[in-house]
GUVOMAR-722073 format. One record per atom (N, C-alpha, C, CB): residue in one letter; x, y, z. Coordinates in steps of 0.02 Angstrom, whole numbers, padded with zeros to 5 digits, always signed. Glycine has a CB too. Example, Ala and Ser with C-alpha at 12.3 -4.5 7.8 and 13.67 -1.06 7.14 Angstrom:
% GUVOMAR-722073
a+00660-00284+00390a+00615-00225+00390a+00660-00165+00390a+00565-00224+00452s+00642-00112+00354s+00684-00053+00357s+00645+00002+00394s+00704-00030+00286
% end
This chain:
% GUVOMAR-722073
m-00324-00850+00016m-00276-00846+00043m-00299-00781+00096m-00218-00841-00008h-00282-00762+00144h-00303-00722+00180h-00236-00666+00180h-00329-00756+00246i-00271-00621+00179i-00198-00566+00164i-00204-00472+00213i-00202-00546+00044a-00154-00513+00267a-00146-00432+00341a-00116-00392+00286a-00071-00438+00438a-00148-00296+00293a-00104-00268+00261a-00100-00196+00287a-00117-00276+00194v-00075-00134+00271v-00059-00140+00328v+00016-00045+00327v-00026-00246+00338g-00009-00003+00316g+00053+00043+00304g+00044+00096+00399g+00035+00109+00202d+00126+00146+00340d+00104+00221+00399d+00141+00183+00447d+00003+00247+00428l+00159+00156+00479l+00220+00118+00536l+00224+00173+00574l+00305+00090+00508h+00292+00190+00546h+00348+00260+00549h+00348+00247+00600h+00339+00339+00532c+00406+00202+00601c+00415+00145+00656c+00515+00191+00679c+00412+00026+00603k+00494+00218+00752k+00553+00261+00763k+00590+00214+00825k+00530+00350+00786k+00658+00269+00845k+00730+00194+00866k+00702+00192+00938k+00848+00219+00865n+00649+00254+00959n+00609+00206+01016n+00533+00222+01028n+00646+00215+01094s+00577+00161+00959s+00489+00101+00950s+00508+00051+00980s+00455+00064+00864q+00529+00032+01012q+00547-00065+01033q+00470-00063+01073q+00643-00093+01110g+00455-00138+01025g+00375-00174+01076g+00314-00132+01072g+00385-00177+01171m+00317-00078+01043m+00253-00050+01025m+00235-00044+00960m+00246+00007+01049l+00248-00100+00899l+00229-00123+00860l+00231-00203+00842l+00248-00087+00829a+00254-00240+00882a+00249-00315+00915a+00182-00338+00922a+00280-00320+00988p+00148-00308+00952p+00083-00322+00926p+00055-00336+00928p+00066-00333+00904l+00060-00285+00873l+00019-00316+00815l+00008-00355+00767l+00010-00297+00792f+00095-00367+00769f+00124-00389+00725f+00063-00471+00764f+00226-00376+00722k+00100-00476+00811k+00083-00565+00850k-00016-00549+00840k+00123-00576+00983s-00040-00481+00810s-00115-00534+00776s-00126-00537+00720s-00185-00518+00792i-00075-00508+00713i-00110-00539+00599i-00069-00649+00590i-00010-00439+00479s-00019-00628+00670s+00018-00710+00620s-00024-00750+00649s+00113-00747+00633s-00069-00717+00690s-00148-00788+00689s-00190-00814+00651s-00201-00779+00720c-00183-00745+00600c-00253-00760+00527c-00224-00723+00454c-00353-00704+00550a-00129-00724+00470a-00172-00703+00392a-00104-00743+00358a-00188-00591+00363d-00121-00774+00298d-00066-00813+00254d+00012-00776+00225d-00110-00835+00185v-00012-00711+00223v+00019-00668+00184v+00016-00580+00235v-00027-00674+00099v+00036-00551+00211v+00057-00496+00268v+00108-00417+00178v+00152-00564+00362a+00064-00392+00204a+00058-00321+00162a+00085-00255+00182a-00008-00306+00155l+00144-00235+00142l+00176-00185+00211l+00163-00095+00153l+00307-00216+00239c+00131-00091+00169c+00098-00025+00137c+00157+00030+00146c+00020+00001+00182g+00217+00051+00118g+00242+00104+00146g+00230+00137+00220g+00228+00142+00106d+00284+00210+00239d+00305+00218+00275d+00321+00177+00342d+00286+00256+00270l+00372+00133+00322l+00401+00090+00370l+00403+00089+00413l+00437+00079+00374t+00482+00143+00404t+00519+00183+00473t+00488+00233+00449t+00609+00192+00489d+00504+00303+00496d+00472+00370+00487d+00522+00407+00488d+00423+00392+00534y+00603+00396+00473y+00613+00453+00429y+00699+00390+00393y+00629+00560+00489g+00676+00343+00368g+00735+00339+00327g+00770+00326+00355g+00758+00379+00296t+00808+00323+00424t+00858+00291+00414t+00894+00209+00434t+00883+00332+00432a+00937+00179+00500a+00945+00128+00456a+00926+00104+00534a+01018+00110+00403d+00927+00131+00567d+00947+00129+00638d+00831+00106+00650d+01002+00240+00680e+00795+00142+00638e+00721+00126+00620e+00732+00072+00587e+00678+00177+00578a+00777+00054+00565a+00732-00032+00527a+00748-00074+00532a+00723-00054+00465n+00817-00056+00610n+00820-00128+00601n+00784-00112+00693n+00917-00180+00577v+00749-00078+00702v+00705-00089+00760v+00639-00142+00715v+00673+00001+00797l+00638-00099+00660l+00565-00123+00618l+00567-00204+00630l+00563-00102+00519t+00668-00211+00620t+00654-00299+00576t+00623-00358+00639t+00759-00344+00539k+00637-00300+00707k+00644-00337+00805k+00555-00343+00806k+00689-00252+00900e+00543-00302+00746e+00472-00289+00787e+00418-00326+00764e+00447-00218+00784l+00446-00351+00669l+00444-00378+00658l+00425-00472+00634l+00457-00344+00669a+00459-00453+00717a+00462-00548+00721a+00437-00599+00733a+00488-00574+00746p+00347-00575+00760p+00302-00651+00748p+00282-00639+00685p+00229-00670+00798i+00311-00612+00613i+00279-00640+00537i+00328-00633+00499i+00215-00601+00502l+00371-00636+00529l+00422-00660+00480l+00455-00724+00446l+00462-00639+00499n+00382-00753+00484n+00364-00838+00498n+00336-00847+00421n+00291-00862+00574l+00310-00773+00387l+00252-00791+00297l+00312-00724+00279l+00113-00764+00289p+00266-00743+00231p+00278-00716+00189p+00259-00646+00173p+00266-00750+00157v+00346-00595+00195v+00271-00500+00198v+00321-00489+00136v+00269-00400+00298v+00244-00460+00075v+00280-00411+00048v+00294-00301+00085v+00238-00423-00025a+00293-00294+00004a+00302-00239+00049a+00357-00182-00005a+00342-00274+00132v+00312-00118-00017v+00332-00063-00029v+00372-00029-00028v+00316-00044-00017l+00399+00039-00010l+00438+00102+00029l+00380+00158+00052l+00500+00145-00030g+00388+00201+00060g+00342+00271+00069g+00410+00329+00087g+00269+00262+00151n+00346+00407+00064n+00401+00461+00065n+00450+00455+00138n+00360+00541+00060h+00410+00445+00170h+00462+00437+00253h+00506+00385+00234h+00416+00406+00338d+00512+00347+00230d+00545+00298+00218d+00608+00343+00174d+00499+00238+00181y+00620+00358+00137y+00664+00404+00069y+00674+00485+00117y+00593+00419-00032e+00675+00489+00163e+00685+00545+00190e+00762+00601+00202e+00658+00522+00242s+00803+00524+00251s+00857+00545+00225s+00924+00493+00195s+00875+00588+00275d+00870+00516+00155d+00902+00458+00090d+00940+00430+00084d+00916+00468+00041n+00929+00395+00148n+00955+00299+00102n+00923+00267+00135n+01041+00256+00103q+00869+00241+00082q+00803+00204+00063q+00832+00179+00061q+00754+00204+00021e+00919+00123+00006e+00970+00101-00038e+00953+00066+00050e+01047+00151-00085e+00993+00065+00106e+00994+00077+00174e+00946-00005+00193e+00953+00166+00198v+00872+00071+00179v+00826+00025+00223v+00814-00018+00222v+00784+00029+00233k+00832-00024+00118k+00779-00064+00074k+00830-00165+00119k+00795-00034-00062r+00916-00128+00071r+00927-00180+00121r+00922-00220+00203r+00962-00175+00113i+00924-00189+00246i+00925-00176+00315i+00860-00277+00297i+00882-00062+00354l+00789-00222+00275l+00721-00246+00301l+00731-00319+00245l+00639-00180+00284t+00774-00327+00168t+00775-00393+00121t+00805-00415+00182t+00817-00402+00040e+00869-00407+00205e+00917-00463+00246e+00857-00522+00293e+00979-00408+00318s+00809-00478+00318s+00784-00502+00378s+00696-00561+00340s+00766-00412+00441g+00704-00526+00282g+00658-00609+00239g+00601-00537+00200g+00589-00702+00330i+00613-00486+00199i+00527-00467+00177i+00567-00427+00102i+00464-00394+00255t+00541-00453+00039t+00508-00432-00034t+00502-00357-00010t+00423-00474-00059i+00529-00325-00042i+00505-00249-00049i+00521-00244-00154i+00575-00176+00018l+00446-00223-00161l+00429-00222-00239l+00466-00131-00232l+00317-00240-00268d+00495-00131-00283d+00477-00049-00292d+00489-00054-00377d+00542+00019-00241g+00432-00076-00437g+00443-00101-00487g+00436-00173-00538g+00478-00087-00477e+00418-00203-00460e+00459-00286-00473e+00331-00327-00439e+00590-00314-00355a+00342-00402-00453a+00300-00415-00456a+00329-00475-00431a+00267-00400-00505v+00290-00514-00383v+00327-00582-00387v+00255-00635-00346v+00421-00577-00331e+00229-00672-00367e+00213-00740-00347e+00207-00767-00272e+00260-00778-00376i+00131-00787-00260i+00160-00823-00223i+00085-00873-00193i+00208-00773-00171n+00117-00934-00182n+00037-00993-00214n-00028-00929-00241n-00017-01062-00113g+00031-00952-00298g-00062-00916-00359g-00065-00864-00379g-00141-00904-00328v-00022-00827-00319v-00074-00787-00306v-00019-00699-00328v-00110-00807-00209g-00039-00655-00410g+00033-00631-00396g+00038-00547-00347g+00071-00623-00483f+00085-00522-00333f+00093-00457-00299f+00122-00398-00341f+00137-00467-00239a+00085-00349-00389a+00148-00299-00407a+00159-00231-00343a+00126-00258-00496g+00226-00205-00358g+00218-00155-00302g+00261-00078-00330g+00256-00195-00223a+00229-00021-00324a+00291+00028-00319a+00282+00064-00252a+00295+00085-00383k+00297+00120-00248k+00304+00158-00208k+00232+00194-00224k+00371+00193-00212g+00211+00231-00303g+00174+00287-00345g+00213+00373-00328g+00079+00284-00316f+00166+00381-00326f+00213+00478-00302f+00126+00512-00294f+00288+00542-00409a+00158+00570-00322a+00109+00609-00324a+00049+00670-00388a+00141+00634-00282g+00033+00699-00376g-00009+00767-00401g-00095+00748-00442g+00052+00811-00472g-00117+00736-00415g-00177+00756-00422g-00220+00707-00442g-00178+00805-00459f-00286+00715-00460f-00339+00637-00503f-00372+00688-00524f-00396+00562-00455g-00388+00649-00578g-00423+00684-00642g-00450+00753-00668g-00468+00656-00647k-00463+00765-00682k-00459+00866-00704k-00379+00904-00668k-00552+00925-00643a-00416+00903-00583a-00371+00910-00574a-00259+00889-00583a-00408+00910-00545m-00279+00840-00603m-00198+00814-00603m-00164+00872-00644m-00183+00729-00645l-00096+00874-00617l-00037+00902-00627l-00003+00876-00713l+00008+00877-00558g+00004+00938-00743g+00011+00944-00790g+00095+00940-00829g-00026+00993-00789a+00136+00933-00857a+00190+00923-00869a+00189+00977-00923a+00206+00853-00882w+00175+01045-00891w+00180+01105-00942w+00214+01157-00897w+00102+01134-00974g+00272+01207-00907g+00309+01253-00884g+00375+01277-00858g+00287+01259-00860e+00379+01283-00781e+00422+01267-00775e+00455+01224-00790e+00423+01272-00748q+00554+01180-00783q+00571+01150-00749q+00550+01071-00717q+00570+01190-00724t+00543+01120-00643t+00554+01095-00612t+00465+01037-00574t+00597+01149-00582i+00409+01081-00630i+00370+01064-00618i+00367+01009-00680i+00330+01114-00603k+00369+00999-00701k+00404+00976-00754k+00458+00882-00762k+00450+01045-00755h+00485+00907-00699h+00525+00816-00676h+00474+00798-00611h+00638+00818-00637f+00427+00839-00573f+00380+00830-00523f+00356+00755-00553f+00319+00897-00516v+00302+00794-00611v+00268+00777-00672v+00297+00693-00686v+00291+00839-00738q+00381+00723-00710q+00410+00666-00741q+00393+00574-00687q+00504+00697-00746e+00413+00603-00615e+00403+00548-00552e+00348+00515-00574e+00390+00578-00473a+00266+00542-00556a+00231+00493-00575a+00232+00467-00630a+00186+00503-00568l+00248+00507-00682l+00239+00449-00736l+00286+00406-00739l+00233+00469-00802n+00360+00422-00690n+00429+00342-00688n+00387+00287-00611n+00561+00389-00645e+00337+00335-00553e+00316+00251-00553e+00265+00249-00595e+00291+00214-00482s+00215+00290-00620s+00183+00242-00674s+00188+00182-00704s+00184+00261-00713l+00239+00192-00747l+00261+00143-00773l+00269+00102-00750l+00295+00146-00795k+00336+00127-00652k+00369+00038-00623k+00311-00010-00601k+00425+00042-00540l+00223-00002-00573l+00204-00031-00604l+00169-00065-00645l+00211-00032-00596e+00182-00023-00704e+00138-00053-00722e+00183-00116-00795e+00075+00012-00741a+00238-00097-00774a+00299-00153-00792a+00289-00225-00728a+00397-00102-00780a+00269-00213-00707a+00278-00239-00612a+00198-00307-00640a+00242-00132-00512l+00171-00253-00655l+00080-00281-00659l+00086-00329-00729l+00003-00197-00676a+00091-00306-00783a+00129-00361-00838a+00154-00397-00834a+00163-00356-00872r+00199-00422-00799r+00237-00479-00790r+00209-00534-00763r+00285-00466-00757l+00135-00514-00735l+00107-00557-00682l+00036-00607-00719l+00080-00499-00614r+00044-00654-00718r-00010-00714-00758r-00036-00747-00729r+00009-00761-00799t-00027-00723-00665t-00089-00750-00642t-00159-00732-00646t-00082-00754-00590q-00202-00749-00632q-00265-00735-00621q-00318-00669-00578q-00270-00786-00597d-00260-00679-00506d-00267-00651-00451d-00192-00597-00455d-00276-00710-00390k-00220-00535-00444k-00168-00498-00441k-00233-00435-00382k-00128-00473-00537v-00152-00421-00363v-00150-00390-00279v-00074-00327-00303v-00119-00481-00191v-00086-00275-00292v-00078-00209-00280v-00058-00165-00212v-00129-00193-00299l+00007-00145-00234l+00046-00138-00179l+00066-00082-00205l+00095-00188-00159l+00026+00010-00154l+00062+00061-00160l+00066+00109-00102l+00043+00090-00214h+00124+00160-00082h+00102+00188-00033h+00063+00232-00049h+00141+00208+00002y+00072+00284-00108y+00025+00358-00130y-00040+00303-00137y+00053+00416-00224a-00069+00338-00147a-00146+00335-00183a-00171+00334-00227a-00178+00362-00180p-00183+00273-00273p-00233+00267-00358p-00288+00315-00353p-00279+00180-00378i-00304+00311-00320i-00381+00357-00336i-00394+00460-00294i-00460+00287-00284v-00450+00482-00268v-00466+00529-00278v-00526+00474-00193v-00483+00563-00373g-00543+00426-00228g-00595+00397-00150g-00579+00393-00072g-00610+00321-00155t-00508+00373-00067t-00482+00348-00032t-00443+00404-00006t-00458+00296-00055v-00441+00478-00023v-00416+00523+00037v-00466+00600+00070v-00339+00551+00006l-00519+00539+00032l-00588+00591+00042l-00570+00579+00110l-00678+00571+00013g-00577+00641+00125g-00605+00663+00225g-00515+00700+00228g-00628+00550+00314e-00469+00693+00200e-00407+00765+00207e-00437+00805+00146e-00301+00744+00191p-00362+00873+00205p-00414+00943+00180p-00386+00921+00116p-00399+01042+00210p-00447+00984+00036p-00452+00950+00007p-00386+00967-00028p-00511+00946-00016e-00368+01027-00004e-00303+01072-00025e-00232+01012-00031e-00285+01144+00049i-00222+00967-00008i-00185+00907-00011i-00215+00843-00055i-00177+00887+00061y-00249+00844-00080y-00255+00788-00097y-00248+00785-00174y-00312+00766-00069s-00196+00852-00207s-00136+00830-00233s-00069+00774-00224s-00119+00874-00230f-00053+00796-00152f-00018+00790-00135f+00007+00699-00127f-00030+00835-00096l-00050+00674-00104l-00092+00619-00093l-00067+00548-00135l-00165+00643-00114g-00069+00574-00208g-00064+00516-00256g-00102+00561-00325g-00113+00433-00224t-00079+00520-00365t-00114+00510-00430t-00129+00474-00460t-00101+00525-00463s-00201+00474-00540s-00223+00445-00546s-00176+00419-00600s-00276+00460-00542r-00135+00461-00629r-00083+00421-00640r-00073+00340-00650r-00055+00437-00596l-00082+00348-00587l-00079+00247-00563l-00131+00217-00551l-00043+00220-00494e-00178+00246-00551e-00243+00190-00564e-00256+00191-00656e-00333+00226-00514e-00206+00217-00722e-00210+00175-00755e-00185+00131-00775e-00218+00186-00777p-00137+00111-00732p-00113+00020-00751p-00132-00027-00725p-00051-00003-00742i-00154-00007-00672i-00232-00037-00621i-00264-00062-00665i-00289+00019-00580n-00338-00019-00713n-00381-00049-00753n-00354-00083-00838n-00434+00008-00757r-00268-00063-00820r-00276-00071-00908r-00255-00170-00880r-00189-00003-00985h-00199-00182-00880h-00219-00237-00819h-00221-00265-00784h-00227-00260-00808g-00278-00244-00748g-00296-00283-00717g-00290-00326-00626g-00286-00303-00760a-00348-00318-00594a-00289-00323-00527a-00364-00336-00464a-00221-00216-00510t-00352-00367-00429t-00437-00407-00391t-00427-00360-00334t-00443-00516-00360i-00379-00317-00314i-00370-00276-00253i-00328-00234-00257i-00356-00307-00200v-00314-00161-00223v-00275-00108-00232v-00273-00115-00144v-00307-00033-00281f-00184-00117-00125f-00176-00074-00032f-00154-00028-00065f-00117-00102+00045h-00138+00049-00034h-00124+00102-00026h-00148+00107+00065h-00159+00146-00087g-00075+00175+00071g-00088+00204+00120g-00055+00290+00126g-00065+00154+00169h-00010+00309+00157h-00024+00400+00152h-00060+00441+00188h-00055+00421+00099a-00098+00383+00172a-00171+00462+00199a-00220+00446+00263a-00249+00478+00122h-00187+00488+00293h-00205+00465+00374h-00271+00472+00379h-00172+00510+00435s-00314+00532+00381s-00388+00531+00404s-00423+00533+00341s-00411+00592+00454g-00383+00521+00289g-00456+00467+00217g-00492+00430+00228g-00440+00417+00161s-00478+00412+00160s-00581+00334+00176s-00542+00285+00178s-00667+00306+00090p-00588+00224+00219p-00553+00147+00222p-00550+00123+00118p-00628+00074+00287h-00596+00135+00108h-00637+00112+00029h-00632+00122-00009h-00681+00117+00007g-00638+00112-00064g-00659+00158-00163g-00637+00104-00195g-00604+00246-00203q-00649+00120-00267q-00637+00069-00322q-00633+00124-00377q-00701+00006-00334t-00566+00102-00434t-00581+00118-00475t-00629+00112-00529t-00551+00119-00480s-00596+00162-00608s-00672+00203-00644s-00689+00144-00655s-00675+00262-00719i-00657+00076-00684i-00680+00001-00693i-00718-00036-00629i-00613-00042-00709g-00705+00010-00545g-00731-00060-00512g-00688-00117-00482g-00766-00095-00562i-00589-00081-00516i-00579-00125-00453i-00572-00073-00376i-00500-00174-00468p-00580-00130-00351p-00559-00107-00254p-00519-00074-00254p-00532-00157-00195v-00493-00033-00217v-00461+00006-00206v-00469+00011-00106v-00484+00064-00258h-00411-00001-00054h-00410+00022+00000h-00340+00059+00031h-00433-00029+00032n-00387+00109+00061n-00320+00139+00116n-00317+00141+00135n-00290+00167+00136v-00246+00068+00173v-00218+00021+00241v-00188+00068+00312v-00141-00031+00211a-00186+00144+00269a-00142+00169+00316a-00175+00164+00396a-00125+00245+00293h-00115+00142+00438h-00108+00123+00510h-00165+00161+00564h-00030+00143+00532p-00105+00256+00530p-00159+00272+00595p-00237+00270+00567p-00145+00358+00631l-00254+00276+00508l-00337+00292+00505l-00361+00228+00530l-00374+00312+00424f-00331+00151+00518f-00378+00134+00571f-00385+00164+00658f-00366+00064+00572k-00337+00164+00672k-00334+00187+00754k-00362+00284+00735k-00220+00174+00799r-00370+00296+00719r-00405+00373+00724r-00510+00359+00703r-00351+00438+00638r-00485+00317+00662r-00559+00317+00617r-00621+00249+00650r-00532+00293+00516f-00587+00193+00694f-00622+00138+00696f-00601+00147+00795f-00588+00061+00634e-00666+00119+00830e-00643+00114+00908e-00619+00050+00900e-00702+00122+00971n-00569+00023+00939n-00552-00047+00943n-00550-00075+00912n-00569-00078+00966h-00512-00061+00857h-00504-00107+00789h-00417-00123+00781h-00537-00057+00709p-00412-00196+00763p-00351-00208+00756p-00288-00185+00759p-00351-00219+00725g-00266-00129+00675g-00269-00057+00666g-00202-00106+00590g-00239+00019+00756f-00260-00138+00559f-00253-00171+00495f-00313-00210+00492f-00188-00214+00486g-00307-00208+00385g-00351-00236+00364g-00329-00325+00381g-00361-00207+00291l-00386-00359+00357l-00369-00421+00341l-00409-00459+00295l-00364-00452+00394f-00393-00459+00206f-00442-00468+00153f-00432-00549+00145f-00426-00419+00080e-00500-00582+00092e-00500-00632+00069e-00500-00633+00013e-00532-00660+00087i-00407-00662-00002i-00415-00668-00088i-00453-00763-00108i-00306-00656-00133g-00512-00771-00149g-00571-00835-00170g-00567-00832-00224g-00646-00835-00154e-00617-00868-00256e-00632-00873-00314e-00671-00826-00343e-00653-00923-00320n-00695-00786-00283n-00745-00737-00308n-00735-00692-00311n-00791-00730-00289g-00651-00641-00312g-00608-00597-00304g-00603-00612-00249g-00615-00537-00320a-00598-00538-00216a-00580-00525-00123a-00640-00492-00116a-00503-00470-00090s-00634-00522-00035s-00691-00462+00026s-00645-00471+00067s-00783-00484+00065n-00666-00422+00115n-00649-00412+00148n-00673-00437+00245n-00647-00364+00117k-00636-00450+00263k-00638-00515+00331k-00679-00464+00398k-00526-00549+00364q-00665-00426+00377q-00686-00396+00463q-00738-00342+00445q-00610-00352+00516a-00777-00358+00366a-00807-00292+00368a-00884-00308+00415a-00819-00260+00279e-00873-00367+00454e-00950-00375+00492e-00936-00390+00545e-01003-00425+00470e-00878-00354+00567e-00877-00332+00628e-00914-00249+00632e-00800-00338+00651p-00950-00235+00703p-00987-00174+00705p-00979-00119+00711p-01013-00172+00733k-00869-00106+00725k-00839-00046+00718k-00807-00043+00670k-00806-00028+00762a-00764-00110+00654a-00745-00111+00601a-00727-00078+00506a-00766-00139+00614l-00719-00087+00452l-00726-00077+00393l-00755-00097+00363l-00697-00078+00371p-00824-00019+00368p-00886-00065+00308p-00841-00108+00221p-00963+00026+00265a-00918-00140+00219a-00906-00215+00178a-00888-00156+00102a-01002-00291+00173a-00822-00197+00098a-00767-00157+00013a-00835-00188-00044a-00643-00221-00017p-00842-00163-00080p-00886-00202-00139p-00853-00257-00209p-00923-00137-00177k-00864-00336-00178k-00857-00385-00225k-00844-00369-00278k-00898-00418-00232v-00795-00381-00322v-00811-00349-00412v-00751-00406-00411v-00793-00239-00451t-00770-00435-00489t-00783-00498-00541t-00679-00458-00551t-00879-00492-00635p-00640-00509-00568p-00571-00441-00571p-00574-00432-00631p-00482-00456-00549a-00532-00345-00645a-00535-00351-00747a-00489-00386-00770a-00522-00279-00798v-00471-00399-00810v-00438-00427-00869v-00417-00377-00892v-00471-00464-00916g-00337-00357-00919g-00294-00297-00956g-00295-00321-01011g-00220-00278-00936
% end
């Protein structure tokens, strides 16, 4: 299975014709498309309607997606979700789906920091609510992964589950780009590969503490960091786990480590 993964499209009302070439390129090489949040810029119905037209070249393929923080900006995320779902996209928000024998689990995720710098639920109620939101998103991902019985499991997030793929961003904002709480269910249940976005200036590749490959597939990262990059990641799920099909291109992404899928 060839999976094209990309996030942070930030589709606007005036984006007509701007994203369709990207999806035309994807349609010629992918079996499944994974969209990793910030699909719209302000989370409006108008933007979602424009996006569905831009997505036309790939709507004959299975498309799975999670929403991002921008998709929540106007507090109209349910309408955005409805529009995208009616176009044929499967939105994962703590759910899982199986496509041709491969499992896909997804959630938006949340912020909170990594490792020893992870924010704890201590002090003001506002801080406790913030941490609880991160825990809630982690539990959504846990529930989604627990439903899968497939050998290969693909995880979709918007926020980063590890610090490795936010490296390159200002250290002061690491804690707003993701949290290690999302890594815990990934390691516990096992995954073949993880995709996320959000960190536009981060790093394309990393891995969890037990070696599960994590890829930052933010569209702005590809365009900023790699000359002549097509703007999306292309990965193959096969007998030997997951591999990056663009790794051999001199100006594309460096090769991701090949690992044996962990079993939770």
